[in-house]
N, C-alpha and C positions, 0 to 999 in steps of 0.2 A: 292072598289076595287077587283082586278081581280089578279088571279091565274096566274101564271108565271109558262112559257110551261113545266119545268126544274121541279111541281111539289109544287116547292116553290111558299109559299103567299103571295105575296107582298103587305104588308099592312102598311099602317103610323099609329103613336101613337098619339090617340087622348087626349094628354097631358094634366092632371089636371091644373088649372091655380088655385093653392094657393099662392095669393101674400101679399105678405108680409105689414101689416095693420099700422096706424099711420102717414099717411102725415102731413106735417106740414104746412096746411091750403091755401095751391097752393104760398106761398115765393118762389121765385127762389132761386135753387141754385149755390153754390158755382163755384167759375172758375173750368174749368176744364183742363186736361191736353192736349197741343197742340200737335195734333198731323195730318198730313196731309194724307188724302186718299192714299191709296196704289193702283198702277199699278198691271193690273192682274198679275198673277205669271202664267211662263211661264207655259206649258203644257208639263209633262214628261209622260215618255214611264211607264206601270204599269205592272212591274213586276212578274209575275205568283206565286199564293202564296207556296210554296214548302210543299207536304206531309210531315209526321212526319218521314217517312221511308225516306225521298229523303235527309233528312238533314245530310250533311258530316262527319262522326265522326273523334275523331282525335286520331290518333294510339300512342301509349305508344312510347316515346322516345326510342330508343335503350340501351340499358342496356350499363353504362360504363363496362370495362373490371374487374373484382371479383377483389375485397379485402378482406384480411384477419379482417380487423377492422370491414367492413359494410360487411357481409354476403349477407343481404336481398334484394332482389329486389327493384330497383325505383317502385316508387310509379304509377298508370296510370294519365296522364293528361285529366282531363273532357272534356266532347265534350260540344262547344260553344254552343250550344241550350242545353246541360245542365245546362251549367254558367247562360245561360238568366231565365234559368224558375226555377231558385233558387227563396224561398218566399226574396220577399223588404221587406229591415227595413222599420217601419209606421213613418211618422211624427214624428215632435217634441212633438206634444200635438196628445195624440192617445184616445181621446175621441172625438165626435161629439155632434154638438149643437144641443137642443132642442130649440127652435123658439118658446118664451110662448103663442102667441097669433095664430090660427089657426083656420079652420073650426072645424076640431075633436074636438078639447080642446073647441071648443064653444057651440060644440054639448053637451061634457058630462058636462060642468058647466049647463047648463042648462038642462036637462034630469038626475037628481041625482033618480030620483025615476023609471026610464025604468027599466023594467029587462035586456037590453040589454046592459047598462052602463059600469056595473063592464064588460066584456069580451071587449067592446071597450073600454075604456081607458087603460088596464093593456096591452092589446096585440097590438093596435097601438099608440093611444092614449102619452102614456108614450115613446114610441120611436122617436131617433130622424128621424128628417124628412129634406129634402129641402125645399125652399122658393124659390115661382117660383115669376119673375116679369113681368107678364104676359099683362101689357096694357099699353099703351105708352101715359107717360106724362111726359113728359122732364122736366118741373117746378120741380118735386118732388123727381122725383129718384132718386139723389144723397144723400137727405135723409132720405131715404125710405132703401135704399142698406145700409148705416151707423148705419140704426138702429140697423139692422143682426148683421154684424161684429161687432160694439160695443161689445153686446151681446154676440156673443161668446168669444172675447176676455176678458171681465170681471169679465167670465167665465173658463175662458183658455181652449176653445175647439173649435171647426173647423166646421166655419157654412159652410153648400153647398146652393149655390145659383143658379137660373138658369134664367138669361137671355133668355126672348121668348118673341120677337121682331121683328125677320127678317121682311121683308116684303115681302105676299105671302106664309107668313108660312099654313105649312097644306094644300098645293094647294087648299085653297077654301073649305074646311073639315071643319067637327067641332068646329075645334080650328082657323079658320080662324081667320084673324087680323095682329097686329101688326104696323111696323112704314108706313108712306106713301108710301116712297122712301129709296133708300138707302144711300143717303146724311142722308139724316134725321135720318136714322138708327146709320152710323157713327159718327152723333153727340148726339145722345141717349145713345152709347156706352162710347164716353168719357164722358159722365155727370152719368154713373153706375159706370164706374174704381174711378172716386172721391170718392167714396161712400165705395171702397173696405177696407181702411185702412189699418194699416200694419201685421197685424197678418196674421196666417194660417188660409187661406179661398180655400175652392174646387168649381171650375165655372164648372160648366155643359155649355157648351154653346150652345145656341139653339137648342132641341132638333128636327129632321125633317130636320134640314136645307140643311144636306148634302146626307142623306141616302134619303130622296125625295124629290131630287133636277131634277127627269128626267121627271116631270112637265112642265120645265122651258124649253126654248129654247137653243141654245149652247151660245148665248152670254149672254142672261139673266142670267145662271148658272153660265160661266166665273166672271162676276160681284159680283154675290152673294158670291162667294169662297172667288175672291178679297177683298171684305169688309168683310167673317171673317178673314181671316186671319191677317188682323189688326183689326180686334177687340181682337184676343189674344194677337198682339204683346203690343197693349193700356193697356188691363189686366194686365198682365206682367212688364209691364212698371210702372204702378200706385202702383203694390201692387208684389216686388219681392216675394213674399213669398208666391202669391198664385197660386193655382195648375189648368189650365185650359185644360179642355177636350172636345174633338171634337166628331161630332155624326158619329157614328160609324153602325148606324141604330141594327138589330139584329141578329140570326142565321139564321133565317128563310127566310133570305131578299136577298140580294145581292152578291153574290160571293164576298171572302174577295181580292180576286184581281180587283175588281172593286171597291169594296170602295174605298180600297186603294189607287185606281187611282184619286177617286174625294179627297179623305181626304189629300193626297200632293200636290192639285191643290188648296187647302182652305187652306195650312199653315199648316197642323197637325205635320209633317215630321221635322218640325226648330222646334230648343228651345227658339228660341226667342218668342215665340208667343201659346207653346204646349207643355203638359208635357202627351199626349197620349190624349185615345178615351174613348165615353163611348159605353154601348150598352145597349139592351131592355129597356130602357124607356118607362116606361105606356105600358111595355108585360107581356108575362108571358112565355119566352120561360127557359129553365129546367141552374140551373147556369152550371153544367159538362158543357152542349152544347156552355150556352154563354164565359166559361174560351178557349172551344178548338176555337172558330170563333176569340174572340178578339185575341189571339195568332197568330191566322192565318194571320188577319188582320195589327199585327204589323209587320210581317216578311215580308209581303208583302210591307208595306207602307216604310221601312227604317225608317233612320233617326238615332238618339242618342240612345244610350241601355238602358238611361234613362226613355225614353218612355213607360208609363205605360198602363193601362186602369180603370175604375170605372165600376161597373154592378150594373145595378139595380134591386132588389130583393124582390122588396113590392109588386110583385103578384105572383110570379113565384114558389110555392109550389109546387102545383102541375102539373108543365111543361103548354104548350100551348095548346088549344084543337084541340084534329086531324082535326076539320073542318075548323080551321082558323080562325074562328071567333075573332076578335080583339076588341069588344066593348063591355064591363063588359059582361063577356060570363061565363055563370054558372059553376059550379063545379072546381073555381080556390080557391087555400090559398093562406097565406101569406109565402113569401119565408125566407131565412135566416136573423137574426137580423141585422140590422148595423152597420158596423166594419170597424174601417181603418187595422187592423191587420187579411188578409184573410188568412194564411202561401203560399198563393199562389203564384210561380214565375210570375212577369209580372204584376198581378192582387192589384190593390193599394187598393182597397175599393170593400165592398160591401155593396150601400146606397139604400135609400126610398127614392127615387127624385122622382115619382107617390105617392101623398098620398094613403095609400089605403083608400079606400070608398068614395074616388071623383069620380064623375061618369064621363063616358067616352062620353058618350050623349044617352045612351041607358035605363039606369034606373033612369036619374034624367038629367038634363041640363050637359053639358060636362063642367069639372073641381067644379061641386057644389057636396059636402057631403050627401051619401047619404047611412041612416041608417043601411037601411036592407042588402041594398050591404057589408057595410063596417063588419056587423056581419058574413054574409054568411062565410067572408075570413078568420072570426079571429076564429072562433067555432069550 
């Protein structure tokens, strides 16, 4: 990882790889939606991100002639920016789903006498977190996704699922892997979408796939973005109640205008494929910094006013380390608890996308639960 010239540290997220368990023994999944691969989206000009002070305010309308029956002045209209930043209504179900099988839960159950167990259980294992699908297993992916979404529906809670199989993911870093090529990925996404069910579900689509795309050639990047745009459409066609969010990196990485330009090419500005963006997955930047950042990206992105953002708060309680370290850095703490009620305009949820205690690849193997790391984050 290298530091950019602007002192911003360009770091990728070595995403934790918690995968849903419960394969069906390798049986082939059911038929999937028939959606053809899309052509590349045309590149669009990148609009500069407006600073808060540059946002035009709407002046009050001229007052009507005074009336004896109504001596009070007309109320002032709120600015367009103030309207956009009003807190958003929560989803129909305001509770997030905790999948009953995960590495941290397995550890808690297996170590009842460990002195760290109570802290790890109460502060990490008892909270809802995302379920990652990080292995390329086309034959079983539908049934595995369905196991999570049906579990959430049975409890009237909202599951968070993370498809993580884009080819060349993580640019060959700790979390390298994924589908062998984009055609195979498109097929895998079709199968993934077939398991989404019909209830509320949040899809965090391919962490790093946009923000870390600079490692690709221009042609490879365009092909990836076309495939991501297609993925968003497939997911939302399969389940109209699915909320799909695209990769915005984090506040310490690309400038909002640059990130928005790539996101637009990847389909994130289209309501047919997107409900908005996500940030800070597997990273540590403070929530206030991420809120300001995602709003700036959304301003530059354009698209319908319904687009929002979700922020990973799993490990950002102390903010990012000053030296830019991204791999299991010391001194980090848990962030805000997962919720669909943030009270912040254009911020739809705070989520634990990266499960706290799963290593980035330095304190343990990438994606594996490391109790000493979890305990340090939680205490």
